[in-house]
C-alpha positions as CSV (number, residue, x, y, z in Angstrom):
1,M,-54.5,-16.0,5.3
2,V,-52.3,-16.9,2.5
3,N,-50.9,-13.3,1.7
4,K,-49.9,-12.9,5.5
5,I,-48.1,-16.9,5.1
6,L,-46.2,-15.8,2.1
7,T,-45.4,-12.3,3.6
8,F,-43.8,-14.0,7.0
9,L,-42.2,-16.4,5.1
10,F,-39.9,-13.9,3.0
11,C,-39.3,-11.9,5.4
12,I,-38.3,-14.8,7.4
13,S,-36.1,-15.9,3.5
14,C,-34.6,-11.7,4.0
15,L,-33.2,-12.6,6.9
16,F,-31.7,-15.3,6.3
17,V,-29.9,-14.2,3.1
18,E,-28.8,-11.7,5.4
19,S,-27.3,-13.5,8.5
20,V,-26.1,-15.4,5.6
21,N,-24.3,-12.4,4.0
22,A,-23.4,-10.5,6.6
23,K,-19.9,-9.2,7.7
24,P,-18.3,-9.6,11.2
25,S,-19.7,-6.8,13.5
26,T,-16.3,-5.3,13.6
27,G,-17.9,-1.7,12.1
28,I,-15.0,-1.6,9.7
29,R,-16.0,-1.3,6.4
30,V,-12.7,-0.8,4.5
31,V,-9.4,-2.1,5.3
32,V,-6.4,0.0,3.8
33,F,-3.2,-1.4,3.3
34,D,0.6,-0.1,2.9
35,F,2.2,-1.3,-0.1
36,G,6.1,-1.8,0.7
37,G,7.2,-4.9,3.3
38,V,3.0,-5.4,3.9
39,I,1.6,-6.6,0.3
40,A,5.6,-6.8,-0.9
41,Q,9.1,-6.8,-0.6
42,A,12.3,-5.3,-2.2
43,N,15.3,-7.0,-2.5
44,T,17.1,-3.4,-2.0
45,T,20.3,-5.0,-1.8
46,Q,20.2,-5.7,-5.5
47,M,18.8,-2.2,-6.2
48,S,21.6,-0.9,-4.0
49,D,24.4,-3.0,-6.6
50,F,22.8,-1.6,-9.9
51,L,23.4,2.0,-8.7
52,M,26.5,1.8,-6.2
53,N,28.1,-0.4,-10.2
54,S,26.1,2.5,-12.5
55,F,28.0,5.3,-10.5
56,A,31.2,4.0,-8.9
57,I,30.2,4.9,-5.6
58,N,30.1,3.7,-2.3
59,K,27.2,2.4,0.4
60,E,27.9,6.6,2.3
61,D,27.5,7.7,-0.7
62,L,24.5,6.2,-2.4
63,S,22.6,6.8,0.8
64,K,23.2,10.5,0.6
65,A,22.3,10.9,-3.2
66,L,19.5,9.3,-1.9
67,R,18.5,11.8,0.4
68,E,19.0,14.7,-2.3
69,M,17.2,12.4,-4.8
70,Q,14.1,12.9,-2.0
71,N,15.2,16.4,-1.6
72,F,14.9,17.3,-5.3
73,I,11.4,14.8,-5.7
74,S,9.8,17.4,-3.5
75,S,10.8,20.2,-5.1
76,G,9.0,19.4,-7.9
77,G,11.8,17.2,-9.7
78,S,11.3,13.7,-11.0
79,E,13.9,10.4,-10.4
80,K,14.6,10.7,-14.0
81,Q,16.0,13.9,-13.7
82,Y,17.9,13.5,-10.7
83,W,20.0,10.2,-11.8
84,E,20.8,12.3,-15.0
85,Q,21.4,15.2,-13.3
86,Y,23.5,13.1,-10.5
87,A,25.5,11.2,-13.1
88,L,26.6,14.1,-14.5
89,S,28.1,15.8,-11.9
90,K,29.9,12.6,-10.9
91,K,31.1,12.8,-14.8
92,V,29.1,9.3,-16.1
93,I,28.0,8.3,-19.7
94,L,25.0,6.0,-18.9
95,P,24.8,4.0,-22.0
96,N,21.4,4.9,-23.5
97,N,19.3,2.2,-21.8
98,W,20.3,2.8,-18.6
99,L,16.5,3.4,-17.1
100,D,15.4,0.5,-19.1
101,Q,18.2,-1.3,-16.6
102,W,17.0,0.0,-13.4
103,D,13.9,-0.6,-14.0
104,D,14.6,-4.5,-14.7
105,T,16.8,-4.3,-11.5
106,I,13.2,-2.7,-9.7
107,Q,10.9,-5.3,-11.1
108,K,13.1,-8.4,-10.8
109,S,14.1,-6.9,-6.8
110,I,10.4,-6.4,-5.5
111,T,8.5,-9.6,-5.1
112,E,4.7,-10.4,-3.5
113,I,4.2,-11.9,0.0
114,P,1.6,-14.4,-1.0
115,E,0.0,-15.3,2.6
116,T,-0.6,-11.2,2.6
117,I,-2.3,-11.7,-0.5
118,A,-4.1,-14.2,-0.1
119,I,-5.3,-11.9,3.5
120,V,-6.5,-9.0,0.9
121,K,-8.5,-11.8,-1.2
122,A,-10.2,-13.1,1.7
123,L,-11.4,-10.2,2.8
124,Q,-12.9,-8.5,-0.8
125,K,-14.7,-12.0,-1.3
126,E,-15.8,-11.6,2.9
127,G,-17.4,-7.9,1.5
128,Y,-14.6,-5.6,2.5
129,Q,-13.1,-3.0,0.3
130,T,-9.7,-2.8,-0.1
131,G,-7.6,0.0,-0.5
132,M,-3.7,1.6,0.0
133,L,-2.5,4.7,1.0
134,S,1.5,3.8,-0.4
135,D,4.8,6.4,0.0
136,V,6.4,6.4,-3.7
137,T,7.8,7.9,-6.2
138,Q,6.7,8.7,-10.1
139,Y,8.8,6.2,-11.2
140,Q,9.0,3.9,-8.5
141,A,4.9,3.6,-9.0
142,E,4.7,3.2,-12.7
143,V,7.0,-0.2,-12.4
144,I,5.0,-1.6,-9.8
145,R,1.8,-0.9,-11.7
146,K,3.2,-2.8,-14.6
147,L,3.7,-5.8,-12.2
148,G,-0.2,-5.2,-11.7
149,F,-0.4,-5.3,-7.9
150,Y,-2.5,-2.0,-7.2
151,D,-5.3,-3.4,-9.7
152,L,-6.3,-5.3,-6.3
153,F,-7.0,-2.1,-4.7
154,N,-9.4,0.7,-4.7
155,P,-8.6,3.5,-4.5
156,V,-4.6,3.7,-4.6
157,L,-3.1,6.9,-3.2
158,L,0.3,7.0,-3.8
159,S,2.1,9.9,-2.0
160,Y,3.5,11.4,-5.5
161,E,-0.2,11.8,-6.6
162,I,-2.0,13.2,-3.2
163,G,1.2,15.8,-2.1
164,V,2.2,14.5,1.1
165,K,3.5,11.0,2.8
166,K,3.2,9.5,6.3
167,P,3.1,9.9,9.2
168,N,2.0,13.3,7.6
169,A,-2.1,13.6,9.7
170,K,-2.8,15.4,5.8
171,A,-2.0,11.8,4.7
172,F,-4.7,9.7,6.3
173,K,-7.4,12.3,6.5
174,I,-7.3,12.8,2.2
175,L,-7.3,9.0,2.9
176,L,-10.8,9.2,4.9
177,K,-12.2,12.1,2.5
178,T,-11.7,10.0,-0.7
179,L,-12.6,6.8,1.3
180,Q,-16.3,9.5,2.0
181,E,-16.0,7.1,5.0
182,P,-15.4,7.9,9.1
183,A,-11.9,7.3,11.0
184,S,-14.6,4.7,12.8
185,N,-15.0,2.8,9.8
186,V,-11.5,2.2,8.7
187,L,-8.8,-0.3,9.4
188,F,-5.6,0.9,8.6
189,I,-2.1,-1.8,8.1
190,D,1.7,-0.7,7.8
191,D,4.9,-1.7,9.0
192,R,5.8,1.3,10.5
193,Q,5.2,2.0,13.8
194,E,5.8,6.2,13.5
195,N,2.6,5.5,10.9
196,V,0.6,3.3,12.4
197,E,0.5,5.6,15.7
198,S,-0.3,8.5,13.3
199,A,-3.5,7.0,11.8
200,K,-4.7,5.9,15.6
201,N,-4.6,9.6,16.7
202,L,-7.3,10.8,13.5
203,G,-9.5,7.6,15.6
204,I,-8.1,4.6,12.2
205,D,-7.7,1.4,13.9
206,S,-4.6,0.4,12.3
207,I,-2.3,-2.9,13.4
208,Q,2.1,-2.5,12.5
209,F,2.5,-5.4,9.9
210,I,4.8,-7.7,11.2
211,S,3.8,-10.5,9.0
212,P,1.2,-12.4,7.8
213,E,0.0,-14.9,10.2
214,Q,0.3,-12.3,12.5
215,L,-2.0,-10.0,10.4
216,K,-4.1,-12.7,10.1
217,N,-3.9,-12.8,14.0
218,E,-5.1,-9.5,14.6
219,L,-7.5,-9.7,12.4
220,E,-9.5,-12.2,13.7
221,K,-9.3,-10.7,17.0
222,R,-11.5,-7.7,15.9
223,G,-14.4,-10.1,14.5
224,F,-12.5,-10.9,11.6
225,G,-13.4,-13.5,9.4
226,L,-11.2,-14.8,6.9
227,A,-11.4,-18.4,5.0
């Protein structure tokens, strides 16, 4: 009789612990974030001014240069190589520490969105895995990594490493394969509508980020309990 009572009490205690530790019945196990515009924001004016001053070009020239850089990187080149070649094409002699200056400019232009960081940490506290899927060049990623932003996420999937950018469906298929989770277990958050729609087309519930408060409301609608 005593053994039966102890067994019963043990089962009750297990159920109590499970109920305390249980996540909301959302079905979601992993929440994946975009970086730019969601986790942090960049002062693009500061970066643009640095580049325009470095090469003595205007905004139109800079826009063209940035488009050319994307094509150059897609063909296997690096951002560093592109700017070196661009300087030669403009007959501009850059100082030896120009890359360090550019690195410093990028770092100073990137600031976290503290309310979103708080949401990430709250999700982790509740037991959710938090990942990242971001379009970024290798050079930019190195700067962001120095700032410690990637430390909060696992996995961190970067476009230059996986070889494809959002909204290409392949990027989200690589994400699911890496997570080893079905689409129904993943929630994706991005500030670009086209990326959100692409994820939804694969069955991944997605939220277009507008503000931290809006994101928190959307999460609560889905049953997430955030402290």
